[in-house]
C-alpha positions in Angstrom: -43.4 8.4 -381.3 -41.0 8.2 -384.4 -42.4 6.7 -387.6 -40.7 4.7 -390.3 -42.1 4.0 -393.8 -40.4 1.2 -395.8 -41.7 1.3 -399.4 -41.1 0.1 -402.9 -40.4 -3.4 -401.7 -40.1 -5.8 -404.6 -41.9 -8.5 -402.6 -43.3 -8.2 -399.1 -44.1 -11.7 -397.7 -46.3 -11.1 -394.7 -46.9 -14.7 -393.5 -50.2 -13.4 -392.2 -53.4 -15.6 -391.9 -54.0 -15.1 -395.6 -50.4 -15.7 -396.6 -50.3 -12.4 -398.5 -47.3 -11.7 -400.7 -47.4 -8.1 -401.9 -45.6 -6.8 -404.9 -44.3 -3.3 -404.6 -45.1 -3.5 -400.9 -44.8 -1.1 -398.0 -44.7 -1.1 -394.2 -45.5 1.8 -391.8 -44.0 1.5 -388.3 -44.8 3.7 -385.4 -42.2 3.4 -382.6 -41.8 -0.4 -382.3 -45.1 -1.6 -383.7 -46.3 -2.0 -387.3 -49.2 0.4 -388.0 -50.0 -0.5 -391.7 -49.0 -3.0 -394.4 -50.0 -2.8 -398.0 -48.8 -1.6 -401.4 -46.6 1.4 -401.8 -49.5 3.1 -403.5 -51.9 2.3 -400.6 -49.5 3.9 -398.1 -48.4 6.8 -400.3 -50.3 9.4 -398.3 -48.8 8.4 -395.0 -46.3 10.7 -393.4 -43.2 9.4 -391.7 -40.1 10.7 -390.0 -37.9 8.3 -392.0 -38.4 6.7 -395.4 -36.4 3.8 -396.8 -36.8 2.7 -400.4 -36.2 -1.0 -400.9 -36.2 -1.5 -404.6 -35.1 -5.0 -405.5 -35.4 -6.4 -401.9 -37.6 -9.1 -400.4 -39.0 -8.4 -397.0 -40.3 -11.0 -394.6 -40.8 -11.4 -390.8 -37.7 -12.0 -388.8 -37.1 -15.7 -388.2 -37.5 -17.2 -384.7 -34.9 -19.6 -383.4 -36.4 -21.9 -380.8 -33.4 -24.0 -379.7 -29.8 -23.0 -379.2 -26.8 -23.5 -376.9 -24.9 -20.3 -377.6 -21.9 -21.0 -375.3 -21.0 -23.9 -377.6 -19.3 -21.7 -380.2 -16.3 -21.9 -377.9 -16.0 -25.6 -378.9 -16.9 -25.7 -382.6 -15.8 -28.6 -384.9 -14.9 -30.9 -382.1 -15.9 -34.6 -381.7 -16.7 -34.6 -385.4 -17.6 -38.3 -386.0 -19.2 -39.7 -382.9 -22.6 -40.4 -381.4 -24.4 -37.9 -379.1 -23.5 -39.6 -375.9 -19.8 -39.7 -376.8 -19.9 -36.1 -378.0 -21.5 -35.0 -374.7 -19.1 -36.9 -372.4 -16.1 -35.5 -374.3 -17.3 -31.9 -374.1 -18.7 -31.8 -370.6 -15.3 -31.5 -368.9 -14.4 -28.6 -371.3 -17.6 -26.8 -370.6 -17.0 -27.2 -366.9 -14.2 -24.6 -367.3 -16.5 -21.8 -368.5 -17.2 -18.7 -366.5 -19.6 -15.8 -366.8 -17.3 -13.8 -369.1 -17.0 -16.7 -371.5 -20.8 -17.2 -371.5 -21.3 -13.5 -372.2 -18.9 -13.2 -375.2 -20.1 -16.5 -376.7 -23.7 -15.3 -376.5 -22.9 -12.1 -378.3 -21.1 -13.9 -381.1 -24.0 -16.3 -381.4 -26.6 -13.5 -381.4 -24.7 -11.5 -384.0 -24.4 -14.6 -386.2 -28.2 -15.3 -385.9 -29.2 -11.7 -386.7 -26.9 -11.5 -389.7 -28.7 -14.5 -391.1 -32.3 -13.4 -390.6 -33.2 -14.2 -387.0 -34.9 -11.5 -384.8 -36.1 -13.6 -381.9 -34.2 -16.4 -380.2 -34.3 -18.8 -377.3 -31.1 -20.0 -375.7 -30.9 -23.1 -373.6 -28.1 -22.6 -371.0 -28.1 -25.9 -369.0 -24.5 -25.8 -367.7 -23.6 -23.4 -364.9 -20.1 -24.0 -363.6 -18.0 -21.3 -361.8 -21.0 -19.2 -360.8 -22.3 -18.8 -364.3 -25.7 -17.1 -364.5 -28.3 -16.6 -367.1 -28.2 -12.9 -366.5 -25.0 -12.5 -368.7 -26.8 -13.8 -371.8 -29.8 -11.6 -371.0 -27.5 -8.5 -370.8 -25.9 -9.6 -374.1 -29.3 -9.7 -375.9 -30.1 -6.3 -374.5 -26.8 -4.8 -375.8 -27.2 -6.3 -379.3 -30.9 -5.8 -379.6 -32.1 -9.4 -380.0 -35.6 -10.3 -378.8 -34.7 -13.1 -376.3 -36.3 -16.0 -374.5 -33.7 -17.0 -371.9 -34.1 -20.7 -371.0 -32.9 -21.5 -367.5 -31.5 -25.0 -368.1 -30.1 -27.3 -365.5 -28.4 -30.6 -364.9 -28.8 -32.2 -361.5 -28.2 -35.9 -362.0 -24.4 -36.5 -362.3 -22.6 -39.7 -362.9 -22.6 -40.7 -359.3 -26.4 -40.7 -359.4 -26.6 -42.7 -362.7 -26.8 -39.7 -365.0 -24.6 -38.8 -368.0 -22.8 -35.5 -367.0 -19.9 -35.5 -364.6 -20.7 -34.4 -361.1 -18.6 -31.2 -361.7 -21.3 -30.0 -364.2 -24.4 -30.4 -362.1 -26.2 -28.2 -359.6 -28.3 -28.8 -356.5 -32.0 -29.0 -357.3 -33.0 -26.5 -354.6 -30.5 -24.0 -356.0 -31.8 -24.5 -359.5 -35.4 -23.9 -358.6 -34.5 -20.9 -356.4 -32.5 -19.3 -359.2 -35.2 -20.0 -361.8 -37.8 -18.1 -359.6 -35.3 -15.3 -359.2 -34.9 -14.9 -362.9 -38.6 -14.9 -363.5 -39.1 -12.1 -360.9 -36.1 -10.2 -362.3 -36.4 -10.5 -366.0 -39.7 -12.1 -367.2 -41.8 -9.5 -369.1 -45.4 -10.6 -369.9 -46.3 -7.6 -371.9 -46.9 -7.7 -375.7 -43.8 -6.8 -377.6 -41.6 -7.8 -374.6 -37.9 -8.1 -375.4 -37.1 -10.6 -372.6 -38.9 -13.6 -371.3 -37.8 -16.6 -369.1 -38.2 -20.3 -369.9 -37.8 -23.1 -367.4 -35.7 -25.8 -369.1 -34.2 -28.8 -367.3 -31.8 -30.3 -369.8 -33.0 -33.9 -370.6 -34.3 -37.1 -368.9 -30.8 -38.4 -368.5 -29.3 -35.3 -366.7 -32.0 -34.4 -364.2 -34.3 -36.3 -361.8 -38.0 -36.9 -362.2 -38.5 -34.8 -359.1 -36.9 -31.8 -360.7 -39.0 -32.2 -363.8 -42.2 -32.2 -361.7 -41.2 -29.3 -359.6 -40.0 -27.3 -362.6 -43.3 -27.8 -364.3 -45.2 -26.7 -361.2 -43.0 -23.6 -360.8 -43.4 -22.6 -364.5 -47.2 -22.9 -364.4 -47.4 -21.0 -361.1 -45.7 -18.1 -363.0 -47.2 -18.7 -366.5 -43.8 -19.3 -368.2 -43.1 -21.9 -370.8 -41.2 -25.2 -370.4 -38.5 -26.6 -372.7 -36.2 -29.6 -372.7 -34.5 -32.1 -375.0 -36.6 -35.2 -375.7 -36.5 -38.3 -378.0 -33.3 -37.0 -379.5 -31.3 -40.2 -379.7 -31.8 -44.0 -379.6 -29.3 -44.1 -376.7 -31.7 -41.8 -374.8 -34.6 -44.0 -375.6 -32.7 -47.1 -374.3 -31.6 -45.1 -371.2 -35.2 -44.1 -370.4 -36.5 -47.6 -370.8 -33.7 -48.9 -368.5 -34.1 -46.1 -365.9 -37.9 -45.5 -365.9 -39.4 -48.5 -367.7 -40.9 -46.3 -370.4 -40.2 -44.4 -373.6 -39.3 -40.7 -373.4 -42.7 -39.3 -374.3 -44.4 -41.5 -371.6 -41.8 -40.3 -369.1 -42.6 -36.7 -370.1 -46.3 -37.4 -369.5 -45.5 -39.0 -366.1 -43.9 -35.8 -364.8 -46.5 -33.4 -366.2 -44.5 -32.3 -369.2 -47.1 -32.4 -372.0 -49.2 -29.3 -372.9 -49.4 -26.1 -374.9 -46.9 -24.5 -372.7 -44.2 -27.2 -373.5 -42.0 -27.6 -376.5 -39.2 -30.1 -376.9 -36.1 -30.0 -379.0 -35.6 -32.7 -381.6 -38.5 -35.2 -380.9 -37.0 -37.5 -383.6 -38.1 -40.8 -382.3 -41.8 -40.4 -381.9 -44.2 -43.1 -383.1 -47.6 -42.4 -384.6 -49.4 -42.6 -381.3 -46.9 -40.2 -379.7 -47.3 -37.7 -382.6 -51.1 -37.9 -382.0 -50.5 -37.3 -378.3 -48.4 -34.2 -379.0 -51.2 -32.9 -381.2 -53.9 -33.7 -378.7 -52.1 -32.0 -375.8 -50.8 -29.0 -377.8 -47.2 -30.0 -377.1 -44.7 -28.5 -379.6 -41.3 -29.4 -381.0 -38.3 -27.8 -382.5 -36.8 -29.4 -385.6 -32.9 -29.1 -385.7 -32.0 -30.8 -389.0 -28.3 -29.8 -389.1 -27.6 -31.1 -385.6 -29.6 -34.3 -386.2 -27.6 -35.0 -389.3 -24.2 -34.1 -387.8 -24.6 -36.8 -385.1 -26.2 -39.2 -387.4 -29.3 -39.4 -385.2 -32.2 -39.6 -387.6 -34.9 -37.7 -389.4 -37.8 -36.2 -387.4 -41.3 -37.0 -388.9 -42.1 -33.4 -389.7 -44.6 -34.1 -392.4 -46.6 -36.4 -390.2 -46.4 -33.9 -387.3 -47.7 -31.0 -389.4 -50.5 -33.1 -390.8 -51.5 -34.2 -387.3 -51.5 -30.5 -386.1 -48.3 -30.5 -384.0 -46.7 -27.1 -383.8 -43.2 -27.3 -385.3 -40.5 -24.7 -385.2 -36.9 -24.6 -386.3 -33.7 -24.4 -384.2 -30.1 -24.1 -385.0 -29.1 -26.1 -381.9 -25.7 -25.7 -380.3 -22.8 -24.3 -382.2 -20.8 -27.4 -381.3 -23.5 -29.8 -382.7 -24.3 -27.7 -385.7 -21.2 -25.5 -386.0 -23.2 -22.6 -387.5 -26.2 -20.5 -386.6 -28.2 -19.8 -389.7 -32.0 -20.3 -389.9 -32.1 -19.9 -393.7 -29.8 -23.0 -393.7 -32.0 -24.9 -391.2 -35.1 -24.1 -393.4 -33.3 -25.4 -396.4 -32.2 -28.6 -394.7 -35.6 -29.1 -393.2 -37.2 -29.0 -396.6 -34.6 -31.3 -398.3 -34.4 -33.8 -395.4 -38.1 -34.4 -395.4 -38.0 -35.1 -399.2 -35.5 -37.9 -398.7 -37.1 -39.3 -395.6 -38.8 -42.6 -396.1 -42.5 -42.1 -396.8 -45.1 -43.6 -394.5 -45.4 -46.5 -397.0 -41.9 -46.4 -398.2 -39.9 -49.6 -398.5 -36.7 -50.8 -400.1 -36.7 -50.3 -403.8 -37.1 -53.5 -405.9 -34.3 -55.0 -407.8 -31.8 -55.1 -405.1 -30.7 -51.5 -405.6 -31.1 -50.5 -402.0 -32.3 -47.1 -400.7 -35.7 -46.0 -399.5 -38.4 -44.0 -401.3 -38.9 -40.3 -400.4 -41.3 -37.7 -401.7 -40.4 -34.5 -403.6 -43.4 -32.7 -402.2 -43.0 -33.7 -398.6 -42.2 -30.1 -397.4 -42.5 -26.9 -399.4 -40.3 -23.9 -399.1 -43.1 -21.9 -397.7 -43.9 -24.5 -395.1 -40.2 -24.5 -394.0 -40.3 -20.7 -393.7 -43.6 -20.9 -391.8 -41.9 -23.2 -389.3 -39.2 -20.6 -388.9 -41.6 -17.7 -388.4 -45.2 -18.5 -387.3 -44.3 -21.9 -385.9 -41.6 -20.5 -383.7 -43.9 -17.8 -382.4 -46.5 -20.3 -381.4 -43.9 -22.4 -379.6 -42.8 -19.4 -377.6 -46.4 -18.5 -376.8 -46.3 -15.2 -378.7 -48.9 -13.5 -380.8 -46.9 -10.4 -381.5 -44.1 -11.8 -383.8 -43.9 -14.3 -386.6 -45.9 -12.4 -389.2 -46.3 -8.9 -390.5 -49.4 -6.9 -390.0 -51.0 -4.0 -388.0 -50.3 -4.4 -384.3 -47.4 -6.8 -384.7 -43.9 -6.1 -383.4 -41.7 -4.3 -386.0 -39.4 -7.3 -386.5 -38.5 -7.8 -390.2 -35.6 -8.6 -392.5 -34.7 -7.8 -396.0 -32.7 -9.7 -398.6 -31.3 -8.0 -401.7 -32.4 -10.0 -404.7 -29.9 -8.7 -407.2 -26.9 -10.8 -406.1 -25.1 -13.9 -407.0 -27.0 -17.0 -406.1 -30.4 -15.3 -406.7 -30.2 -14.6 -410.4 -33.1 -16.2 -412.2 -35.3 -16.4 -409.2 -37.8 -13.6 -410.2 -40.6 -16.2 -410.6 -40.6 -17.0 -406.9 -38.1 -15.0 -404.8 -39.6 -16.2 -401.5 -39.0 -19.9 -402.3 -35.5 -18.9 -403.3 -34.8 -17.9 -399.7 -34.8 -21.6 -398.9 -34.0 -23.3 -402.2 -31.1 -21.0 -403.2 -29.8 -20.1 -399.7 -28.5 -19.5 -397.3 -28.1 -15.7 -397.4 -27.1 -12.8 -395.2 -29.7 -10.1 -394.7 -29.3 -6.6 -396.1 -31.4 -4.9 -393.4 -32.7 -6.1 -390.0 -35.2 -4.3 -387.8 -36.0 -5.6 -384.3 -38.6 -3.9 -382.2 -38.5 -1.0 -384.6 -34.8 -0.5 -384.2 -32.5 -1.0 -387.2 -29.8 -3.5 -386.2 -28.3 -4.1 -389.7 -28.1 -1.6 -392.6 -26.7 -2.5 -396.0 -25.3 -5.7 -394.7 -23.4 -4.2 -391.8 -24.2 -3.9 -388.1 -25.2 -0.4 -387.1 -23.5 -0.3 -383.7 -21.8 -3.6 -383.0 -18.1 -3.7 -383.5 -17.8 -7.3 -385.0 -14.0 -7.2 -385.3 -13.6 -6.3 -381.6 -16.1 -8.9 -380.6 -14.3 -11.7 -382.5 -11.0 -10.7 -381.0 -12.5 -10.9 -377.5 -14.0 -14.3 -378.4 -10.6 -15.6 -379.6 -8.9 -14.4 -376.4 -11.6 -16.1 -374.3 -11.0 -19.4 -376.2 -7.3 -19.2 -375.5 -7.9 -18.5 -371.8 -10.4 -21.4 -371.5 -8.2 -23.8 -373.3 -5.1 -22.8 -371.2 
């Protein structure tokens, strides 16, 4: 098996249980697994087929994106100033024109964008399947690019004629959804450690599927030991819809259909009260924080500080490229930190003297906590013990950022915090499963120019 020694690392941030940050660090990789981590001096006697010197670089685990809708980069910067429900009802008819070729090229663009900005593992929630679209095309795209991938088989089954939000042209029959989900599990789901592909069962949201589908999806997932994912408590309109349709709040609805537990994580979870946060912690239910998307649609600020303090597993997600308009996890970590600092504190109230505004807390979320959400938090949400930190036996997924560059001058005191507080940045090198995907800031095998040309041609075709 080939070996790789990466040495002379200015700062190696492991994010291991001890939170070790090693000056003049080194990593030894055998095939696709890390064999040793330490200082350059400690690993000096190790032999390797390839040696890379990373003077002046920071190295950390690749980040993990736990919520995305990759196809949406075909409809960026649309519906710029409206609420979520208006945004959705405007875009649904456009997405209904997509086909498998459009899904594939949009996935490749999204994956390349993620990798260039530090992501090595991603989930993608594909919940619209018009024109014989299948999840297989995104799985093939991940295999071609080299991204570690959790493909979420989303679905919408409750169209407008049944009281749902999406048009009937965008929904599927529930029997077909469940049959295809089981097919995908048997075809692609890899339970082994260091697996590159896993399947997630992911009905879209309470307002786009029936309670029956939610229950059957949970039963199917647990029969095959795969994880569950959906949107929940994302918007006050959703809350009002659930109360009108089911007579209960979104979290109570999720509980009623068997959707709480350590194998479940929800995107957004903005509108949780204290009792619901405690319920998430007690049941092991996780959440993905998507600060950019939440801010873009003016939805609200998730109570991340309270969730972390309660023991809820929190990860980060870029969300769809039409509700975020970019795919950069460094940016999400930065916004997660800053947004918590301006969120009203538990005891915050309007400032005296008629000046308005609400009190926040400058220590609400640290840079390291934000990066932990992007690494270890994401790994826990996906049910993985082989990614999210660097150490012996872990998958060889790591990224490097050159510290000698504009925007990072003066950060020598704490270069790791600078990844959040001074970002976002592009990576200099990216390794996924022991394979180098980016070297010196450029993709090793992907023709980005040709990919962008294909994407532009696809946009023209879809819009015509």
